[in-house]
Biopython code that builds the backbone (N, CA, C, O; Angstrom):
import numpy as np
from Bio.PDB.StructureBuilder import StructureBuilder

atoms = [
    (1, "UNK", "N", (102.948, -90.980, -1.213)),
    (1, "UNK", "CA", (102.371, -90.987, -0.512)),
    (1, "UNK", "C", (100.716, -91.424, -0.270)),
    (1, "UNK", "O", (100.017, -91.560, 0.735)),
    (2, "UNK", "N", (100.507, -91.554, -1.598)),
    (2, "UNK", "CA", (98.663, -91.652, -1.712)),
    (2, "UNK", "C", (98.426, -92.970, -0.927)),
    (2, "UNK", "O", (98.413, -94.072, -1.477)),
    (3, "UNK", "N", (98.257, -92.790, 0.282)),
    (3, "UNK", "CA", (97.374, -94.119, 1.028)),
    (3, "UNK", "C", (98.428, -95.166, 1.225)),
    (3, "UNK", "O", (98.268, -96.383, 1.136)),
    (4, "UNK", "N", (99.547, -94.504, 1.510)),
    (4, "UNK", "CA", (100.640, -95.699, 2.093)),
    (4, "UNK", "C", (100.655, -95.328, 3.905)),
    (4, "UNK", "O", (100.950, -94.176, 4.224)),
    (5, "UNK", "N", (100.409, -96.092, 4.731)),
    (5, "UNK", "CA", (101.076, -95.920, 6.203)),
    (5, "UNK", "C", (102.051, -96.482, 6.513)),
    (5, "UNK", "O", (102.100, -97.640, 6.097)),
    (6, "UNK", "N", (102.740, -96.205, 6.989)),
    (6, "UNK", "CA", (103.870, -96.986, 7.860)),
    (6, "UNK", "C", (103.821, -97.723, 8.861)),
    (6, "UNK", "O", (103.456, -97.300, 9.958)),
    (7, "UNK", "N", (104.196, -98.995, 8.633)),
    (7, "UNK", "CA", (103.677, -100.057, 9.919)),
    (7, "UNK", "C", (104.761, -100.178, 10.815)),
    (7, "UNK", "O", (105.719, -99.421, 10.972)),
    (8, "UNK", "N", (104.405, -101.505, 11.521)),
    (8, "UNK", "CA", (105.515, -101.761, 12.801)),
    (8, "UNK", "C", (106.979, -101.781, 11.733)),
    (8, "UNK", "O", (107.967, -101.058, 11.864)),
    (9, "UNK", "N", (106.698, -103.068, 10.446)),
    (9, "UNK", "CA", (107.939, -103.413, 9.984)),
    (9, "UNK", "C", (108.831, -101.802, 9.289)),
    (9, "UNK", "O", (110.040, -101.581, 9.343)),
    (10, "UNK", "N", (108.037, -101.140, 8.844)),
    (10, "UNK", "CA", (108.734, -99.717, 8.094)),
    (10, "UNK", "C", (109.265, -99.089, 9.067)),
    (10, "UNK", "O", (110.246, -98.414, 8.754)),
    (11, "UNK", "N", (108.757, -99.064, 10.856)),
    (11, "UNK", "CA", (109.530, -98.190, 11.447)),
    (11, "UNK", "C", (110.713, -98.717, 12.100)),
    (11, "UNK", "O", (111.697, -98.070, 12.458)),
    (12, "UNK", "N", (110.403, -100.627, 12.277)),
    (12, "UNK", "CA", (111.511, -101.195, 12.759)),
    (12, "UNK", "C", (112.721, -100.834, 12.034)),
    (12, "UNK", "O", (113.790, -100.636, 12.612)),
    (13, "UNK", "N", (112.528, -100.726, 10.485)),
    (13, "UNK", "CA", (113.654, -100.767, 9.726)),
    (13, "UNK", "C", (114.233, -99.154, 9.714)),
    (13, "UNK", "O", (115.242, -98.678, 9.194)),
    (14, "UNK", "N", (113.385, -98.671, 10.339)),
    (14, "UNK", "CA", (114.109, -97.170, 9.813)),
    (14, "UNK", "C", (114.815, -96.807, 11.383)),
    (14, "UNK", "O", (115.781, -96.058, 11.533)),
    (15, "UNK", "N", (114.067, -97.545, 12.522)),
    (15, "UNK", "CA", (114.377, -97.783, 14.068)),
    (15, "UNK", "C", (116.231, -98.445, 13.988)),
    (15, "UNK", "O", (117.280, -98.087, 14.524)),
    (16, "UNK", "N", (115.877, -99.465, 13.092)),
    (16, "UNK", "CA", (117.527, -99.825, 12.877)),
    (16, "UNK", "C", (118.652, -99.171, 12.290)),
    (16, "UNK", "O", (119.807, -99.485, 12.578)),
    (17, "UNK", "N", (118.259, -97.981, 11.213)),
    (17, "UNK", "CA", (118.931, -97.382, 10.491)),
    (17, "UNK", "C", (119.567, -96.631, 11.447)),
    (17, "UNK", "O", (120.788, -96.506, 11.551)),
    (18, "UNK", "N", (118.489, -95.988, 12.343)),
    (18, "UNK", "CA", (118.989, -95.044, 13.703)),
    (18, "UNK", "C", (120.016, -95.664, 14.467)),
    (18, "UNK", "O", (121.031, -95.059, 14.811)),
    (19, "UNK", "N", (119.757, -96.971, 14.770)),
    (19, "UNK", "CA", (120.756, -97.660, 15.690)),
    (19, "UNK", "C", (122.031, -97.685, 15.433)),
    (19, "UNK", "O", (122.932, -97.420, 16.227)),
    (20, "UNK", "N", (122.172, -98.123, 13.904)),
    (20, "UNK", "CA", (123.397, -98.107, 13.434)),
    (20, "UNK", "C", (124.306, -96.463, 12.838)),
    (20, "UNK", "O", (125.423, -96.341, 12.335)),
    (21, "UNK", "N", (123.457, -95.620, 13.107)),
    (21, "UNK", "CA", (123.895, -94.705, 12.999)),
    (21, "UNK", "C", (124.114, -94.206, 14.316)),
    (21, "UNK", "O", (124.715, -93.159, 14.074)),
    (22, "UNK", "N", (124.028, -94.272, 15.353)),
    (22, "UNK", "CA", (123.497, -93.503, 16.662)),
    (22, "UNK", "C", (122.881, -92.654, 16.758)),
    (22, "UNK", "O", (123.334, -91.847, 17.571)),
    (23, "UNK", "N", (121.611, -92.258, 16.119)),
    (23, "UNK", "CA", (120.699, -91.052, 16.325)),
    (23, "UNK", "C", (119.811, -91.263, 17.213)),
    (23, "UNK", "O", (118.655, -91.622, 16.991)),
    (24, "UNK", "N", (120.351, -91.030, 18.366)),
    (24, "UNK", "CA", (119.088, -91.666, 19.477)),
    (24, "UNK", "C", (117.677, -90.742, 19.422)),
    (24, "UNK", "O", (116.511, -91.128, 19.511)),
    (25, "UNK", "N", (118.237, -89.312, 19.234)),
    (25, "UNK", "CA", (117.221, -88.639, 19.222)),
    (25, "UNK", "C", (116.289, -88.756, 18.044)),
    (25, "UNK", "O", (115.210, -88.164, 18.086)),
    (26, "UNK", "N", (116.590, -89.396, 17.116)),
    (26, "UNK", "CA", (115.808, -89.676, 15.692)),
    (26, "UNK", "C", (114.934, -90.947, 16.235)),
    (26, "UNK", "O", (113.713, -90.786, 16.233)),
    (27, "UNK", "N", (115.431, -92.151, 16.682)),
    (27, "UNK", "CA", (115.053, -92.852, 17.326)),
    (27, "UNK", "C", (113.802, -92.723, 18.465)),
    (27, "UNK", "O", (112.725, -93.281, 18.255)),
    (28, "UNK", "N", (113.976, -92.179, 19.307)),
    (28, "UNK", "CA", (113.112, -91.860, 20.388)),
    (28, "UNK", "C", (111.795, -90.775, 19.673)),
    (28, "UNK", "O", (110.647, -90.727, 20.116)),
    (29, "UNK", "N", (112.198, -90.155, 18.759)),
    (29, "UNK", "CA", (110.800, -89.369, 17.910)),
    (29, "UNK", "C", (110.355, -90.397, 17.404)),
    (29, "UNK", "O", (109.141, -90.423, 17.607)),
    (30, "UNK", "N", (110.798, -91.543, 16.671)),
    (30, "UNK", "CA", (110.082, -92.476, 15.759)),
    (30, "UNK", "C", (109.043, -93.209, 16.735)),
    (30, "UNK", "O", (107.865, -93.372, 16.416)),
    (31, "UNK", "N", (109.431, -93.513, 17.604)),
    (31, "UNK", "CA", (108.570, -93.806, 19.045)),
    (31, "UNK", "C", (107.424, -92.959, 19.034)),
    (31, "UNK", "O", (106.290, -93.295, 18.696)),
    (32, "UNK", "N", (107.779, -91.891, 19.409)),
    (32, "UNK", "CA", (106.657, -90.945, 19.590)),
    (32, "UNK", "C", (106.046, -91.039, 18.420)),
    (32, "UNK", "O", (104.911, -91.416, 18.710)),
    (33, "UNK", "N", (106.120, -90.919, 17.234)),
    (33, "UNK", "CA", (105.410, -91.213, 15.752)),
    (33, "UNK", "C", (104.437, -92.167, 16.039)),
    (33, "UNK", "O", (103.232, -91.915, 16.072)),
    (34, "UNK", "N", (105.073, -93.556, 16.304)),
    (34, "UNK", "CA", (104.680, -94.684, 16.202)),
    (34, "UNK", "C", (103.265, -94.298, 17.237)),
    (34, "UNK", "O", (102.142, -94.594, 16.828)),
    (35, "UNK", "N", (103.426, -93.724, 18.382)),
    (35, "UNK", "CA", (102.612, -93.903, 19.175)),
    (35, "UNK", "C", (101.057, -92.768, 18.662)),
    (35, "UNK", "O", (99.860, -93.053, 18.628)),
    (36, "UNK", "N", (101.732, -91.568, 18.357)),
    (36, "UNK", "CA", (100.601, -91.020, 17.727)),
    (36, "UNK", "C", (99.785, -91.428, 16.852)),
    (36, "UNK", "O", (98.570, -91.232, 16.902)),
    (37, "UNK", "N", (100.404, -92.059, 15.930)),
    (37, "UNK", "CA", (100.054, -92.903, 15.101)),
    (37, "UNK", "C", (98.982, -94.435, 15.229)),
    (37, "UNK", "O", (98.342, -95.075, 14.395)),
    (38, "UNK", "N", (99.189, -94.567, 16.624)),
    (38, "UNK", "CA", (98.947, -95.752, 17.136)),
    (38, "UNK", "C", (99.508, -97.171, 16.539)),
    (38, "UNK", "O", (98.831, -98.191, 16.667)),
    (39, "UNK", "N", (100.327, -97.178, 16.116)),
    (39, "UNK", "CA", (101.351, -98.408, 15.496)),
    (39, "UNK", "C", (102.002, -98.633, 16.813)),
    (39, "UNK", "O", (102.655, -97.742, 17.356)),
    (40, "UNK", "N", (101.816, -99.935, 17.389)),
    (40, "UNK", "CA", (102.530, -100.671, 18.363)),
    (40, "UNK", "C", (103.532, -101.176, 18.463)),
    (40, "UNK", "O", (103.625, -102.317, 18.009)),
    (41, "UNK", "N", (104.725, -100.541, 19.109)),
    (41, "UNK", "CA", (106.034, -101.070, 18.548)),
    (41, "UNK", "C", (106.216, -102.851, 19.052)),
    (41, "UNK", "O", (105.527, -103.453, 19.875)),
    (42, "UNK", "N", (107.007, -103.208, 18.496)),
    (42, "UNK", "CA", (107.314, -104.232, 19.013)),
    (42, "UNK", "C", (108.733, -104.825, 19.421)),
    (42, "UNK", "O", (109.553, -103.912, 19.513)),
    (43, "UNK", "N", (109.137, -105.766, 19.625)),
    (43, "UNK", "CA", (110.157, -106.152, 20.366)),
    (43, "UNK", "C", (111.608, -105.412, 19.145)),
    (43, "UNK", "O", (112.410, -104.556, 19.519)),
    (44, "UNK", "N", (111.598, -105.696, 18.500)),
    (44, "UNK", "CA", (112.289, -105.523, 17.410)),
    (44, "UNK", "C", (112.677, -104.241, 17.249)),
    (44, "UNK", "O", (113.838, -103.850, 17.118)),
    (45, "UNK", "N", (111.316, -103.341, 17.263)),
    (45, "UNK", "CA", (111.522, -101.987, 17.271)),
    (45, "UNK", "C", (112.234, -101.301, 18.491)),
    (45, "UNK", "O", (113.033, -100.368, 18.408)),
    (46, "UNK", "N", (111.733, -102.033, 19.840)),
    (46, "UNK", "CA", (112.381, -101.317, 21.026)),
    (46, "UNK", "C", (113.819, -101.557, 21.319)),
    (46, "UNK", "O", (114.632, -100.942, 22.009)),
    (47, "UNK", "N", (113.895, -102.636, 20.590)),
    (47, "UNK", "CA", (115.331, -103.109, 20.819)),
    (47, "UNK", "C", (116.567, -102.437, 19.797)),
    (47, "UNK", "O", (117.753, -102.327, 20.107)),
    (48, "UNK", "N", (116.106, -102.141, 18.857)),
    (48, "UNK", "CA", (116.741, -101.079, 17.818)),
    (48, "UNK", "C", (116.448, -99.753, 18.774)),
    (48, "UNK", "O", (117.490, -99.464, 19.362)),
    (49, "UNK", "N", (115.880, -99.284, 18.953)),
    (49, "UNK", "CA", (115.812, -97.949, 20.029)),
    (49, "UNK", "C", (116.809, -97.793, 21.181)),
    (49, "UNK", "O", (117.508, -96.800, 21.381)),
    (50, "UNK", "N", (116.776, -98.906, 21.905)),
    (50, "UNK", "CA", (117.769, -99.286, 22.968)),
    (50, "UNK", "C", (118.786, -99.258, 22.530)),
    (50, "UNK", "O", (119.495, -98.319, 22.890)),
    (51, "UNK", "N", (119.369, -100.280, 21.526)),
    (51, "UNK", "CA", (120.595, -99.986, 20.644)),
    (51, "UNK", "C", (121.208, -98.711, 20.696)),
    (51, "UNK", "O", (122.284, -98.463, 21.240)),
    (52, "UNK", "N", (120.088, -97.508, 19.799)),
    (52, "UNK", "CA", (120.627, -96.368, 19.814)),
    (52, "UNK", "C", (120.717, -95.684, 20.617)),
    (52, "UNK", "O", (121.579, -94.812, 20.513)),
    (53, "UNK", "N", (119.941, -95.729, 21.726)),
    (53, "UNK", "CA", (120.228, -95.185, 22.909)),
    (53, "UNK", "C", (121.407, -95.518, 23.949)),
    (53, "UNK", "O", (121.843, -94.618, 24.667)),
    (54, "UNK", "N", (121.915, -96.827, 24.018)),
    (54, "UNK", "CA", (122.929, -97.433, 24.577)),
    (54, "UNK", "C", (124.337, -96.694, 23.958)),
    (54, "UNK", "O", (125.207, -96.079, 24.575)),
    (55, "UNK", "N", (124.215, -97.023, 22.342)),
    (55, "UNK", "CA", (125.457, -96.535, 21.674)),
    (55, "UNK", "C", (125.562, -94.748, 21.927)),
    (55, "UNK", "O", (126.681, -94.289, 21.695)),
    (56, "UNK", "N", (124.616, -93.862, 22.326)),
    (56, "UNK", "CA", (124.663, -92.850, 22.358)),
    (56, "UNK", "C", (124.854, -92.838, 23.977)),
    (56, "UNK", "O", (125.566, -91.895, 24.321)),
    (57, "UNK", "N", (124.539, -93.399, 24.726)),
    (57, "UNK", "CA", (125.344, -93.504, 26.215)),
    (57, "UNK", "C", (124.035, -92.482, 26.786)),
    (57, "UNK", "O", (124.389, -91.677, 27.646)),
    (58, "UNK", "N", (122.781, -92.449, 26.446)),
    (58, "UNK", "CA", (121.888, -91.823, 27.241)),
    (58, "UNK", "C", (120.835, -92.758, 28.273)),
    (58, "UNK", "O", (119.704, -93.103, 27.933)),
    (59, "UNK", "N", (121.470, -93.080, 29.599)),
    (59, "UNK", "CA", (121.056, -93.299, 30.213)),
    (59, "UNK", "C", (119.628, -93.262, 30.665)),
    (59, "UNK", "O", (119.074, -94.343, 30.466)),
    (60, "UNK", "N", (118.722, -92.189, 31.311)),
    (60, "UNK", "CA", (118.252, -92.725, 31.330)),
    (60, "UNK", "C", (116.604, -92.996, 30.362)),
    (60, "UNK", "O", (115.468, -93.356, 30.673)),
    (61, "UNK", "N", (117.182, -92.652, 29.304)),
    (61, "UNK", "CA", (116.187, -92.996, 28.158)),
    (61, "UNK", "C", (116.043, -94.256, 27.835)),
    (61, "UNK", "O", (114.957, -94.712, 27.480)),
    (62, "UNK", "N", (117.382, -95.121, 27.945)),
    (62, "UNK", "CA", (117.635, -96.409, 27.536)),
    (62, "UNK", "C", (116.978, -97.239, 28.849)),
    (62, "UNK", "O", (116.456, -98.340, 28.677)),
    (63, "UNK", "N", (117.057, -96.568, 30.253)),
    (63, "UNK", "CA", (116.312, -97.327, 31.393)),
    (63, "UNK", "C", (114.792, -97.268, 30.780)),
    (63, "UNK", "O", (114.402, -98.408, 30.530)),
    (64, "UNK", "N", (114.018, -96.455, 30.530)),
    (64, "UNK", "CA", (112.773, -96.394, 30.055)),
    (64, "UNK", "C", (112.419, -97.430, 28.745)),
    (64, "UNK", "O", (111.260, -97.777, 28.516)),
    (65, "UNK", "N", (113.248, -97.750, 28.153)),
    (65, "UNK", "CA", (112.871, -98.313, 26.885)),
    (65, "UNK", "C", (113.473, -99.903, 27.224)),
    (65, "UNK", "O", (113.194, -100.817, 26.449)),
    (66, "UNK", "N", (113.983, -100.050, 27.961)),
    (66, "UNK", "CA", (114.745, -101.095, 28.763)),
    (66, "UNK", "C", (113.126, -101.524, 29.522)),
    (66, "UNK", "O", (112.826, -102.677, 29.212)),
    (67, "UNK", "N", (112.396, -101.056, 30.143)),
    (67, "UNK", "CA", (111.291, -100.929, 30.827)),
    (67, "UNK", "C", (110.119, -101.640, 29.845)),
    (67, "UNK", "O", (109.710, -102.791, 29.996)),
    (68, "UNK", "N", (109.724, -100.805, 28.926)),
    (68, "UNK", "CA", (109.122, -100.787, 27.858)),
    (68, "UNK", "C", (109.144, -102.318, 27.245)),
    (68, "UNK", "O", (108.146, -102.988, 26.978)),
    (69, "UNK", "N", (110.628, -102.743, 27.073)),
    (69, "UNK", "CA", (110.729, -103.918, 26.235)),
    (69, "UNK", "C", (110.159, -105.068, 27.113)),
    (69, "UNK", "O", (109.448, -106.002, 26.740)),
    (70, "UNK", "N", (110.606, -104.808, 28.312)),
    (70, "UNK", "CA", (110.060, -106.097, 29.289)),
    (70, "UNK", "C", (108.436, -106.275, 29.470)),
    (70, "UNK", "O", (107.891, -107.303, 29.873)),
    (71, "UNK", "N", (107.691, -104.895, 29.034)),
    (71, "UNK", "CA", (106.284, -105.033, 29.083)),
    (71, "UNK", "C", (106.061, -105.599, 27.856)),
    (71, "UNK", "O", (105.145, -106.419, 27.923)),
    (72, "UNK", "N", (106.615, -105.468, 26.572)),
    (72, "UNK", "CA", (106.540, -106.010, 25.191)),
    (72, "UNK", "C", (106.832, -107.330, 25.391)),
    (72, "UNK", "O", (105.753, -107.879, 25.166)),
    (73, "UNK", "N", (107.479, -108.027, 25.622)),
    (73, "UNK", "CA", (108.027, -109.347, 25.830)),
    (73, "UNK", "C", (106.676, -110.163, 26.583)),
    (73, "UNK", "O", (105.924, -111.014, 26.110)),
    (74, "UNK", "N", (106.703, -109.607, 27.781)),
    (74, "UNK", "CA", (105.277, -110.205, 28.777)),
    (74, "UNK", "C", (104.143, -110.268, 28.262)),
    (74, "UNK", "O", (103.302, -111.162, 28.366)),
    (75, "UNK", "N", (104.094, -108.921, 27.464)),
    (75, "UNK", "CA", (102.562, -109.068, 26.644)),
    (75, "UNK", "C", (102.523, -110.008, 25.455)),
    (75, "UNK", "O", (101.389, -110.467, 25.321)),
    (76, "UNK", "N", (103.369, -110.439, 24.561)),
    (76, "UNK", "CA", (103.552, -111.038, 23.748)),
    (76, "UNK", "C", (103.529, -112.769, 24.136)),
    (76, "UNK", "O", (103.225, -113.667, 23.351)),
    (77, "UNK", "N", (103.781, -112.861, 25.009)),
    (77, "UNK", "CA", (103.815, -114.321, 25.006)),
    (77, "UNK", "C", (102.351, -114.649, 25.096)),
    (77, "UNK", "O", (101.633, -114.100, 25.932)),
    (78, "UNK", "N", (101.818, -115.712, 24.075)),
    (78, "UNK", "CA", (100.664, -116.302, 24.330)),
    (78, "UNK", "C", (100.334, -117.696, 24.966)),
    (78, "UNK", "O", (99.407, -117.998, 25.717)),
    (79, "UNK", "N", (101.325, -118.443, 24.469)),
    (79, "UNK", "CA", (101.525, -119.955, 25.260)),
    (79, "UNK", "C", (101.627, -119.886, 26.644)),
    (79, "UNK", "O", (102.015, -118.943, 27.333)),
    (80, "UNK", "N", (101.207, -121.075, 27.003)),
    (80, "UNK", "CA", (101.333, -120.952, 28.644)),
    (80, "UNK", "C", (103.036, -121.306, 28.631)),
    (80, "UNK", "O", (103.702, -120.703, 29.472)),
    (81, "UNK", "N", (103.660, -122.135, 27.826)),
    (81, "UNK", "CA", (105.212, -122.523, 28.230)),
    (81, "UNK", "C", (105.593, -121.169, 28.268)),
    (81, "UNK", "O", (105.839, -120.625, 29.344)),
    (82, "UNK", "N", (105.671, -120.524, 27.100)),
    (82, "UNK", "CA", (106.493, -119.108, 27.026)),
    (82, "UNK", "C", (105.755, -118.319, 28.231)),
    (82, "UNK", "O", (106.370, -117.269, 28.422)),
    (83, "UNK", "N", (104.929, -118.417, 28.891)),
    (83, "UNK", "CA", (104.444, -117.420, 29.835)),
    (83, "UNK", "C", (105.331, -117.324, 30.956)),
    (83, "UNK", "O", (105.620, -116.280, 31.542)),
    (84, "UNK", "N", (105.797, -118.622, 31.252)),
    (84, "UNK", "CA", (106.130, -118.943, 32.424)),
    (84, "UNK", "C", (107.668, -118.168, 32.509)),
    (84, "UNK", "O", (108.192, -117.943, 33.600)),
    (85, "UNK", "N", (108.256, -117.827, 31.321)),
    (85, "UNK", "CA", (109.719, -117.517, 31.031)),
    (85, "UNK", "C", (109.537, -115.717, 31.607)),
    (85, "UNK", "O", (108.545, -114.991, 31.542)),
    (86, "UNK", "N", (110.844, -115.448, 32.125)),
    (86, "UNK", "CA", (110.648, -114.044, 32.330)),
    (86, "UNK", "C", (111.348, -113.414, 31.268)),
    (86, "UNK", "O", (112.118, -114.058, 30.555)),
    (87, "UNK", "N", (111.069, -111.814, 31.062)),
    (87, "UNK", "CA", (111.544, -111.230, 30.218)),
    (87, "UNK", "C", (112.820, -111.223, 29.949)),
    (87, "UNK", "O", (113.276, -111.022, 28.823)),
    (88, "UNK", "N", (113.547, -111.464, 31.061)),
    (88, "UNK", "CA", (115.150, -111.443, 30.755)),
    (88, "UNK", "C", (115.595, -112.649, 30.111)),
    (88, "UNK", "O", (116.427, -112.529, 29.212)),
    (89, "UNK", "N", (115.069, -114.087, 30.504)),
    (89, "UNK", "CA", (114.906, -115.286, 29.940)),
    (89, "UNK", "C", (114.817, -115.231, 28.597)),
    (89, "UNK", "O", (115.531, -115.784, 27.761)),
    (90, "UNK", "N", (113.756, -114.423, 28.431)),
    (90, "UNK", "CA", (113.609, -114.494, 26.431)),
    (90, "UNK", "C", (114.532, -113.235, 25.811)),
    (90, "UNK", "O", (114.874, -113.166, 24.630)),
    (91, "UNK", "N", (114.814, -112.406, 26.690)),
    (91, "UNK", "CA", (115.794, -111.208, 25.997)),
    (91, "UNK", "C", (117.212, -111.430, 26.855)),
    (91, "UNK", "O", (117.487, -110.617, 27.737)),
    (92, "UNK", "N", (117.973, -112.386, 26.616)),
    (92, "UNK", "CA", (119.456, -112.230, 27.232)),
    (92, "UNK", "C", (120.110, -111.122, 26.850)),
    (92, "UNK", "O", (120.252, -110.722, 25.694)),
    (93, "UNK", "N", (120.633, -110.477, 28.161)),
    (93, "UNK", "CA", (121.179, -109.121, 28.267)),
    (93, "UNK", "C", (120.561, -107.752, 28.590)),
    (93, "UNK", "O", (121.149, -106.673, 28.661)),
    (94, "UNK", "N", (118.863, -108.088, 28.824)),
    (94, "UNK", "CA", (118.078, -107.387, 28.566)),
    (94, "UNK", "C", (118.944, -106.892, 30.307)),
    (94, "UNK", "O", (119.790, -106.003, 30.201)),
    (95, "UNK", "N", (118.735, -107.387, 31.553)),
    (95, "UNK", "CA", (118.895, -107.076, 32.352)),
    (95, "UNK", "C", (120.122, -106.401, 32.613)),
    (95, "UNK", "O", (120.018, -105.441, 33.377)),
    (96, "UNK", "N", (121.476, -106.706, 32.087)),
    (96, "UNK", "CA", (122.495, -105.999, 31.673)),
    (96, "UNK", "C", (122.499, -104.522, 31.018)),
    (96, "UNK", "O", (123.475, -103.787, 31.166)),
    (97, "UNK", "N", (121.546, -104.191, 30.407)),
    (97, "UNK", "CA", (120.862, -103.160, 29.895)),
    (97, "UNK", "C", (120.541, -102.179, 30.873)),
    (97, "UNK", "O", (121.059, -101.079, 31.062)),
    (98, "UNK", "N", (119.411, -102.867, 31.591)),
    (98, "UNK", "CA", (118.767, -102.009, 32.708)),
    (98, "UNK", "C", (119.983, -101.577, 33.745)),
    (98, "UNK", "O", (119.908, -100.667, 34.571)),
    (99, "UNK", "N", (120.932, -102.297, 33.549)),
    (99, "UNK", "CA", (121.626, -102.071, 34.870)),
    (99, "UNK", "C", (123.206, -100.702, 34.775)),
    (99, "UNK", "O", (123.928, -100.089, 35.561)),
    (100, "UNK", "N", (123.007, -100.851, 33.263)),
    (100, "UNK", "CA", (123.852, -99.709, 32.813)),
    (100, "UNK", "C", (123.367, -98.631, 32.900)),
    (100, "UNK", "O", (122.331, -98.369, 32.288)),
    (101, "UNK", "N", (124.203, -97.424, 33.947)),
    (101, "UNK", "CA", (123.934, -96.252, 33.465)),
    (101, "UNK", "C", (124.933, -95.679, 32.926)),
    (101, "UNK", "O", (125.928, -95.438, 33.610)),
    (102, "UNK", "N", (124.875, -95.348, 31.611)),
    (102, "UNK", "CA", (126.055, -94.381, 31.416)),
    (102, "UNK", "C", (125.936, -93.093, 31.058)),
    (102, "UNK", "O", (124.897, -92.593, 30.627)),
    (103, "UNK", "N", (126.736, -92.654, 31.182)),
    (103, "UNK", "CA", (127.020, -90.971, 30.906)),
    (103, "UNK", "C", (126.062, -90.430, 29.717)),
    (103, "UNK", "O", (125.977, -91.208, 28.767)),
    (104, "UNK", "N", (125.380, -89.311, 29.620)),
    (104, "UNK", "CA", (124.929, -88.742, 28.369)),
    (104, "UNK", "C", (126.351, -88.515, 27.355)),
    (104, "UNK", "O", (127.396, -88.150, 27.894)),
    (105, "UNK", "N", (126.299, -88.739, 25.991)),
    (105, "UNK", "CA", (127.156, -88.551, 25.137)),
    (105, "UNK", "C", (127.428, -86.894, 25.453)),
    (105, "UNK", "O", (126.578, -86.103, 25.863)),
    (106, "UNK", "N", (128.894, -86.589, 25.135)),
    (106, "UNK", "CA", (129.361, -85.347, 24.904)),
    (106, "UNK", "C", (129.097, -85.193, 23.337)),
    (106, "UNK", "O", (129.427, -86.013, 22.480)),
    (107, "UNK", "N", (128.344, -83.808, 23.100)),
    (107, "UNK", "CA", (128.079, -83.428, 21.977)),
    (107, "UNK", "C", (128.644, -82.495, 21.742)),
    (107, "UNK", "O", (128.509, -81.953, 20.645)),
]
sb = StructureBuilder()
sb.init_structure("model")
sb.init_model(0)
sb.init_chain("A")
sb.init_seg("    ")
for serial, (resi, resn, name, xyz) in enumerate(atoms, 1):
    if name == "N":
        sb.init_residue(resn, " ", resi, " ")
    sb.init_atom(name, np.array(xyz, "f"), 0.0, 1.0, " ", f" {name:<3s}", serial, name[0])
structure = sb.get_structure()
């Protein structure tokens, strides 16, 4: 740990592992850790978190993350051509995720 700091890439890799393992609580915890460490989540990170929450059927959390992903897409567009796209056009299926209101998984 001498001087090593996790960046968005390492957090995204961990988040993808959470998604594959359906560990939504850990995925949300990683997002909180990113914010505490001032590491800005990117679209890859957010989509992995959304995937973990969707797989675990955590509706409210998924909806919040979809909104954050929309903001991330909107903020990441730099060129005038891309700026005209909506988040839904840039990330197919984003609206479908927002419309899903799955019930929390039974544990």
